[in-house]
DSSP file (Angstrom, degrees, kcal/mol; ACC not computed):
  #  RESIDUE AA STRUCTURE BP1 BP2  ACC     N-H-->O    O-->H-N    N-H-->O    O-->H-N    TCO  KAPPA ALPHA  PHI   PSI    X-CA   Y-CA   Z-CA
    1    1 A M              0   0    0      0, 0.0     2,-0.2     0, 0.0    82,-0.0   0.000 360.0 360.0 360.0 132.6   58.7  171.0  148.1
    2    2 A A        -     0   0    0      4,-0.0     2,-0.2     1,-0.0     3,-0.1  -0.465 360.0-154.9 -71.3 137.5   55.3  169.3  148.1
    3    3 A E    >   -     0   0    0     -2,-0.2     3,-2.7     1,-0.1    -1,-0.0  -0.673  38.3 -71.4-106.2 164.9   52.8  170.7  150.5
    4    4 A S  T 3  S+     0   0    0      1,-0.3    -1,-0.1    -2,-0.2     3,-0.1  -0.338 124.8  23.7 -56.1 129.9   49.8  169.0  152.1
    5    5 A G  T 3  S+     0   0    0      1,-0.4    -1,-0.3    -3,-0.1     2,-0.2   0.192  92.2 124.4  96.3 -16.5   47.2  168.5  149.4
    6    6 A D    <   -     0   0    0     -3,-2.7     2,-0.6    49,-0.0    -1,-0.4  -0.524  51.8-145.4 -75.4 145.8   49.7  168.6  146.5
    7    7 A E        -     0   0    0     -2,-0.2    49,-2.4    -3,-0.1     2,-0.4  -0.951  11.2-166.2-119.0 118.4   49.7  165.6  144.3
    8    8 A M  E     -A   55   0A   0     -2,-0.6     2,-0.4    47,-0.2    47,-0.2  -0.830   9.3-175.4-101.0 141.5   52.8  164.3  142.7
    9    9 A E  E     -A   54   0A   0     45,-2.7    45,-2.8    -2,-0.4     2,-0.5  -0.998  16.0-157.9-139.8 132.2   52.6  161.7  139.9
   10   10 A I  E     +A   53   0A   0     -2,-0.4     2,-0.3    43,-0.2    43,-0.2  -0.944  30.5 156.6-106.9 127.5   55.3  159.8  138.0
   11   11 A K  E     -A   52   0A   0     41,-2.6    41,-3.0    -2,-0.5     2,-0.2  -0.973  48.2 -85.7-147.6 161.1   54.2  158.6  134.6
   12   12 A E  E     -A   51   0A   0     -2,-0.3     2,-1.0    39,-0.2    39,-0.3  -0.486  38.7-135.1 -67.1 134.6   55.5  157.5  131.3
   13   13 A Y        +     0   0    0     37,-3.4    37,-0.1    -2,-0.2     3,-0.1  -0.803  41.0 156.0 -95.3 100.0   56.0  160.5  129.0
   14   14 A T        +     0   0    0     -2,-1.0     2,-0.5     1,-0.2    -1,-0.2   0.621  55.8  57.4-105.2 -16.2   54.6  159.4  125.7
   15   15 A E  S    S-     0   0    0      2,-0.0    -1,-0.2     0, 0.0     2,-0.2  -0.936  79.5-135.4-122.4 109.8   53.7  162.6  124.0
   16   16 A Y        -     0   0    0     -2,-0.5     2,-0.5    -3,-0.1    25,-0.0  -0.423  21.7-174.3 -64.9 128.3   56.5  165.2  123.4
   17   17 A R    >>  -     0   0    0     -2,-0.2     4,-2.1     1,-0.1     3,-1.9  -0.901  12.2-165.9-128.4 101.9   55.4  168.7  124.3
   18   18 A A  H 3> S+     0   0    0     -2,-0.5     4,-2.1     1,-0.3    -1,-0.1   0.832  84.6  67.7 -55.4 -35.7   58.0  171.3  123.5
   19   19 A E  H 34 S+     0   0    0      1,-0.2    -1,-0.3     2,-0.2    -2,-0.0   0.703 114.1  28.4 -64.4 -18.6   56.2  173.9  125.6
   20   20 A E  H <> S+     0   0    0     -3,-1.9     4,-0.7     2,-0.1    -1,-0.2   0.683 122.0  49.4-110.5 -25.7   57.0  172.0  128.8
   21   21 A I  H  X S+     0   0    0     -4,-2.1     4,-2.1     2,-0.2     3,-0.3   0.925 105.5  54.2 -79.1 -46.6   60.3  170.2  127.8
   22   22 A L  H  X S+     0   0    0     -4,-2.1     4,-2.3     1,-0.2     5,-0.2   0.902 106.7  51.0 -59.9 -43.4   62.3  173.2  126.4
   23   23 A P  H  > S+     0   0    0      0, 0.0     4,-2.4     0, 0.0    -1,-0.2   0.866 108.9  53.2 -61.9 -32.9   61.9  175.4  129.5
   24   24 A L  H  X S+     0   0    0     -4,-0.7     4,-1.2    -3,-0.3    -2,-0.2   0.945 109.9  46.3 -65.1 -47.2   63.1  172.5  131.7
   25   25 A Y  H  <>S+     0   0    0     -4,-2.1     5,-2.9     1,-0.2     3,-0.2   0.885 113.7  49.9 -62.2 -38.5   66.2  172.0  129.6
   26   26 A T  H ><5S+     0   0    0     -4,-2.3     3,-1.7    -5,-0.2    -1,-0.2   0.906 105.6  56.7 -64.4 -42.1   66.8  175.8  129.7
   27   27 A A  H 3<5S+     0   0    0     -4,-2.4    -1,-0.2     1,-0.3    -2,-0.2   0.773 111.4  42.5 -63.4 -27.0   66.3  175.9  133.5
   28   28 A V  T 3<5S-     0   0    0     -4,-1.2    -1,-0.3    -3,-0.2    -2,-0.2   0.169 116.7-111.8-106.5  17.6   69.1  173.4  134.0
   29   29 A S  T < 5 +     0   0    0     -3,-1.7     2,-0.7     1,-0.2     3,-0.2   0.810  69.5 141.9  60.2  36.6   71.4  175.0  131.4
   30   30 A R    >>< +     0   0    0     -5,-2.9     3,-1.3     1,-0.2     4,-1.0  -0.447  15.6 150.4 -98.1  57.6   71.3  172.2  128.9
   31   31 A T  H 3>  +     0   0    0     -2,-0.7     4,-2.1     1,-0.3    -1,-0.2   0.678  55.5  73.7 -70.6 -19.5   71.2  174.7  126.0
   32   32 A A  H 34 S+     0   0    0     -3,-0.2     4,-0.3     1,-0.2    -1,-0.3   0.868 103.5  44.0 -59.8 -32.9   73.0  172.4  123.5
   33   33 A Y  H X4 S+     0   0    0     -3,-1.3     3,-1.0     1,-0.2     7,-0.4   0.890 112.3  49.8 -75.7 -41.3   69.6  170.6  123.4
   34   34 A T  H >< S+     0   0    0     -4,-1.0     3,-0.6     1,-0.2    -2,-0.2   0.750  99.9  65.5 -73.9 -22.1   67.5  173.7  123.2
   35   35 A E  T 3< S+     0   0    0     -4,-2.1    -1,-0.2     1,-0.3     2,-0.2   0.696 112.3  35.2 -71.8 -17.6   69.5  175.2  120.4
   36   36 A N  T <> S+     0   0    0     -3,-1.0     4,-1.9    -4,-0.3     3,-0.5  -0.614  71.6 166.6-133.1  73.5   68.3  172.3  118.2
   37   37 A A  H <> S+     0   0    0     -3,-0.6     4,-2.4     1,-0.2     5,-0.2   0.813  74.3  58.0 -61.1 -33.6   64.8  171.7  119.4
   38   38 A A  H  > S+     0   0    0      1,-0.2     4,-2.0     2,-0.2    -1,-0.2   0.898 107.2  47.6 -65.4 -39.6   63.9  169.5  116.4
   39   39 A A  H  > S+     0   0    0     -3,-0.5     4,-2.5     2,-0.2    -2,-0.2   0.892 110.4  52.4 -67.7 -39.4   66.8  167.1  117.2
   40   40 A L  H  X S+     0   0    0     -4,-1.9     4,-2.3    -7,-0.4    -2,-0.2   0.922 108.2  51.2 -61.7 -43.9   65.7  167.0  120.9
   41   41 A E  H  X S+     0   0    0     -4,-2.4     4,-2.4     1,-0.2    -1,-0.2   0.921 110.8  47.8 -60.0 -44.0   62.2  166.1  119.8
   42   42 A Q  H  X S+     0   0    0     -4,-2.0     4,-1.6     1,-0.2    -1,-0.2   0.885 108.6  55.6 -64.5 -37.6   63.4  163.2  117.7
   43   43 A G  H  < S+     0   0    0     -4,-2.5     4,-0.3     1,-0.2    -1,-0.2   0.918 109.3  46.4 -58.9 -43.6   65.6  162.1  120.5
   44   44 A Y  H >< S+     0   0    0     -4,-2.3     3,-1.2     1,-0.2    -2,-0.2   0.917 110.2  52.9 -64.1 -43.4   62.5  161.9  122.8
   45   45 A R  H 3< S+     0   0    0     -4,-2.4    -1,-0.2     1,-0.3    -2,-0.2   0.783 114.9  41.8 -64.9 -26.3   60.5  160.1  120.1
   46   46 A H  T 3< S+     0   0    0     -4,-1.6    -1,-0.3    -5,-0.2    -2,-0.2   0.312  88.2 117.0-104.8   7.7   63.3  157.4  119.7
   47   47 A S    <   -     0   0    0     -3,-1.2    19,-0.2    -4,-0.3     3,-0.2  -0.387  67.4-131.8 -71.0 152.9   64.1  157.0  123.4
   48   48 A L  S    S-     0   0    0     17,-1.8     2,-0.3     1,-0.3    18,-0.2   0.901  86.1  -8.8 -69.7 -41.2   63.5  153.6  125.0
   49   49 A L  E     - B   0  65A   0     16,-1.4    16,-3.2     2,-0.0     2,-0.4  -0.963  56.5-168.6-159.0 137.6   61.6  155.2  128.0
   50   50 A V  E     - B   0  64A   0     -2,-0.3   -37,-3.4    14,-0.2     2,-0.4  -0.996   9.9-168.6-128.8 126.8   60.9  158.6  129.3
   51   51 A L  E     -AB  12  63A   0     12,-2.7    12,-2.3    -2,-0.4     2,-0.4  -0.909   5.1-166.0-111.9 143.7   59.4  159.1  132.8
   52   52 A A  E     -AB  11  62A   0    -41,-3.0   -41,-2.6    -2,-0.4     2,-0.5  -0.959  11.3-146.6-128.5 146.2   58.1  162.4  134.0
   53   53 A V  E     -AB  10  61A   0      8,-2.4     7,-3.3    -2,-0.4     8,-1.2  -0.957  19.6-174.3-113.2 132.1   57.1  163.7  137.4
   54   54 A Y  E     -AB   9  59A   0    -45,-2.8   -45,-2.7    -2,-0.5     2,-0.4  -0.907  15.3-159.3-122.2 148.6   54.3  166.2  137.7
   55   55 A E  E >  S-AB   8  58A   0      3,-2.3     3,-2.0    -2,-0.3   -47,-0.2  -0.976  84.1 -20.1-127.7 118.0   52.9  168.1  140.7
   56   56 A N  T 3  S-     0   0    0    -49,-2.4   -48,-0.1    -2,-0.4     3,-0.1   0.867 130.0 -50.5  51.1  40.1   49.4  169.4  140.3
   57   57 A G  T 3  S+     0   0    0    -50,-0.3     2,-0.5     1,-0.2    -1,-0.3   0.401 113.1 118.1  84.2  -2.2   49.7  169.0  136.5
   58   58 A K  E <   -B   55   0A   0     -3,-2.0    -3,-2.3     1,-0.0    -1,-0.2  -0.855  68.7-117.6-102.3 131.4   53.1  170.9  136.2
   59   59 A L  E     +B   54   0A   0     -2,-0.5    -5,-0.2    -5,-0.2     3,-0.1  -0.463  34.8 171.8 -65.7 128.4   56.2  169.2  134.9
   60   60 A L  E     -     0   0A   0     -7,-3.3    21,-2.6     1,-0.4     2,-0.3   0.684  59.1 -29.2-107.0 -29.0   58.9  169.0  137.6
   61   61 A G  E     -BC  53  80A   0     -8,-1.2    -8,-2.4    19,-0.2    -1,-0.4  -0.987  49.5-137.5-176.9 169.6   61.4  166.7  135.9
   62   62 A V  E     -BC  52  79A   0     17,-2.2    17,-2.7    -2,-0.3     2,-0.4  -0.969   3.3-155.2-141.4 155.5   62.2  163.9  133.5
   63   63 A V  E     -BC  51  78A   0    -12,-2.3   -12,-2.7    -2,-0.3     2,-0.5  -0.998  19.6-167.2-127.4 128.3   64.4  160.8  133.3
   64   64 A R  E     -BC  50  77A   0     13,-2.5    12,-2.1    -2,-0.4    13,-1.5  -0.972   3.6-164.4-125.7 127.2   65.2  159.6  129.7
   65   65 A A  E     +BC  49  75A   0    -16,-3.2   -17,-1.8    -2,-0.5   -16,-1.4  -0.894   8.8 179.7-110.8 137.5   66.7  156.3  128.8
   66   66 A V  E     + C   0  74A   0      8,-2.8     8,-3.4    -2,-0.4     2,-0.3  -0.857  19.9 113.4-127.3 163.9   68.3  155.4  125.4
   67   67 A G  E    S- C   0  73A   0     -2,-0.3     6,-0.2     6,-0.2    -2,-0.0  -0.982  72.6 -66.1 162.3-168.5   69.9  152.3  124.0
   68   68 A D        -     0   0    0      4,-1.2     5,-0.1    -2,-0.3    -1,-0.1   0.516  62.6-119.4 -91.2  -5.2   69.7  149.5  121.6
   69   69 A G  S    S+     0   0    0      3,-0.9     4,-0.1     1,-0.1    -2,-0.0   0.468  98.5  54.4  84.4   0.4   66.6  147.9  123.1
   70   70 A F  S    S-     0   0    0      2,-0.3    -1,-0.1     0, 0.0     3,-0.1   0.638 123.4  -8.2-128.5 -60.9   68.4  144.6  123.8
   71   71 A T  S    S+     0   0    0      1,-0.2     2,-0.5     0, 0.0    -4,-0.0   0.587 114.4  67.5-122.5 -16.3   71.6  144.8  125.9
   72   72 A V        +     0   0    0      2,-0.0    -4,-1.2     0, 0.0    -3,-0.9  -0.940  47.7 166.6-117.9 123.8   72.5  148.5  126.3
   73   73 A V  E     -C   67   0A   0     -2,-0.5     2,-0.4    -6,-0.2    -6,-0.2  -0.997   9.4-175.9-133.1 130.3   70.4  151.0  128.3
   74   74 A L  E     -C   66   0A   0     -8,-3.4    -8,-2.8    -2,-0.4     2,-1.1  -0.988  27.8-131.8-128.2 131.2   71.8  154.4  129.2
   75   75 A V  E     +C   65   0A   0     -2,-0.4   -10,-0.2   -10,-0.2     3,-0.1  -0.747  31.0 177.0 -80.4 106.9   70.2  157.0  131.3
   76   76 A Q  E     +     0   0A   0    -12,-2.1     2,-0.4    -2,-1.1    -1,-0.2   0.893  60.0  20.8 -79.7 -43.7   70.7  160.0  129.1
   77   77 A D  E     +C   64   0A   0    -13,-1.5   -13,-2.5    -3,-0.2     2,-0.4  -0.990  44.4 174.3-135.1 135.4   69.0  162.7  131.1
   78   78 A I  E     +C   63   0A   0     -2,-0.4     2,-0.4   -15,-0.2   -15,-0.2  -0.897  28.4 171.0-130.1 104.5   67.9  163.2  134.7
   79   79 A L  E     +C   62   0A   0    -17,-2.7   -17,-2.2    -2,-0.4     2,-0.4  -0.957  11.3 169.3-124.8 133.0   66.5  166.7  134.8
   80   80 A V  E     -C   61   0A   0     -2,-0.4   -19,-0.2   -19,-0.2   -20,-0.1  -0.998  43.7-101.9-140.1 135.7   64.7  168.4  137.7
   81   81 A Y        -     0   0    0    -21,-2.6   -53,-0.1    -2,-0.4   -57,-0.1  -0.348  33.4-128.7 -54.6 132.6   63.8  172.1  138.0
   82   82 A P              0   0    0      0, 0.0    -1,-0.1     0, 0.0   -54,-0.0   0.833 360.0 360.0 -56.6 -36.2   66.3  173.6  140.4
   83   83 A E              0   0    0    -82,-0.0    -2,-0.1     0, 0.0     0, 0.0   0.515 360.0 360.0 -76.1 360.0   63.7  175.2  142.6
């Protein structure tokens, strides 16, 4: 929960950083993704759009959209740290 003075920011996630993405997937028990980290990274690189929410510079969650870029868009992941 954000406290007074905390700053939350939603921004496009354009640079994949395993050190912050893998712990998020682990925290929400999406281990099929973490067992093949290279495939997850490629998935991020080929996603249509990834948005991330940060609080005071710490990643809190992501939304990842995939599709064909023309007529099909699917929200593949909506992940938020449980706490």
